[in-house]
N, C-alpha and C positions, 0 to 999 in steps of 0.2 A: 642410150644413156644408162647410166650406172643407178642401181638401186641405193638409197641412202642407208648408210650404216649407222648403228647405234654408237659405235666408237668414234666416228669422225664428227659427229654432231657436237656444236658446242653447247654447253650447258649455260643457260642464261640466268638461272637462280633456283631457288629451292621451291618446288611446287609442293603447296599444302592442300590436301583435299579439305574442302569447306563443309561438306555434308556432315561428317562426324562432330565438328566444332558446333555446327548450328543445333544439332541434336543434343549436345551437352548443355548448351545455353538455354534450350528449351526446357530441359529436364531441371535445371536449377531455377528457371522462373517458375515453373510449376510447384516445385518444392517450397519456395519461399512464399508463395501465394497460399499455400495449404498450411504452412506453419505460422502465419502471420496472425496476430490478434487484432480485431478490429473494434476494441473497447475505447470509449471516450478517455481521452487523456486527463489526468488530474488537474492539469494547468489549465484547462478549459472551464472547470468549474467556477462559479462565482465565489468570491472572497471579498473580505474587506480591503485587503491589500490592493486589489485592482480596481476598486470603486474609486471615481474621481472625488478629489477633495472640494468641499464647498469653500467660499471665502469666508474670512474672519467673522463678519457681521452676521452671516446667515447659519453659523454652525449650531446645529441642534443635536442632542443626543440620540443616537439611532436606536430604535427599538429592534430587538432581535427577531429574526422570522419566528413564526409560530412553532415551527417544528425544531428549533435549535436546542430547547429544553425538553424534548420529546425522548424519554430513555425507552429502554426495550420493556416489553410487557411480559412480566412473570406470572406464569399460570401454575399455581400450586394445586395439586390434586391430593387431598387429606382423605384417610380412610377412618371413618367414624362409625364403630360397630360393623353394620353390614352394608353400608352404603357410602359412595363417595360424597365429598363436599369439595367445591372447586372455590379458589381464591384467585382474583386477578388483580394484580397489584394492590393487595390488602382488601379488596372488596370481595365479601363472601357470597357466593351463588349457591343455589340448592339444586339446580338441574340443568342439564346439557342445553336445552333451548335458551336459558338465560346466558350461559356461557357464549352461545353462538351470537346472540344479540349484541353482547357486550364486545365481543371480538369484531362483529361487522362495524359497530360504531368506531373502533379504533382504525379498520381498514378504510373507512370513508375519509377519516382525518389524515392518515398517513399509511398508504398501502405498502410501503416498504419497511415498515416497523419490525424489528426482529422480536419473535416470540420465543420465550424460554419455558419449557414444560419442565416442572420440578415436582414429580410424583413422590409420595412417600413410598418407602420400600415394601409395605404391605399392600399397596394398590394392585388389584389385578390389571395385567397387560391389557386386556381389552378396554378398560376406561381410559387408558393412557393413549391407545390408538384412536379411540372415539374423538378425544380432544384434538389430536393430531389431524384427523380427517376433517374436523370442524374449521380448524385453523387454515387449513388449505383451501377448504371450500368457500370462505369468506373472502379470499384473495390475499391472504398474508403468505408470501413465498418463503420467507426465511424462519425455519422452526429449529430451534437447537434444544438439546436435553441437558439439563443440569446433572452433574455427577458429583457424588460425595466421595470424600477421601475413605479408604478402607485401611485399616491399621493391622 
């Protein structure tokens, strides 16, 4: 019997090795899983458009939710003489524990309310950091700093 030759054998088709293709697909799968963001889509949030409409006789004006008119909290740090004075949305406070109590009350109402720190230019940095720390300790995660234009 004769040994088969590579030249006399008929080719049936193109042989593609599957192992490299499976490796590439697996790497693409891992890449897309790691780069995907899993945040809630905005269309899932409640809105008036998606609310069912009532019949004509039962229509009553809807009251807005309590946090609809809730704006950001502006914390002003003013420097008067040798000590700071704090203002939270226009209310003047004289000590850091009062600031903490006021911010804790806001955090109980709306925990994701944005806080804007607006210190005077002459306020030492330590007092600004104290208010920032208090804001984070009471559970308000969004803290922004106000900046003024320089000419």
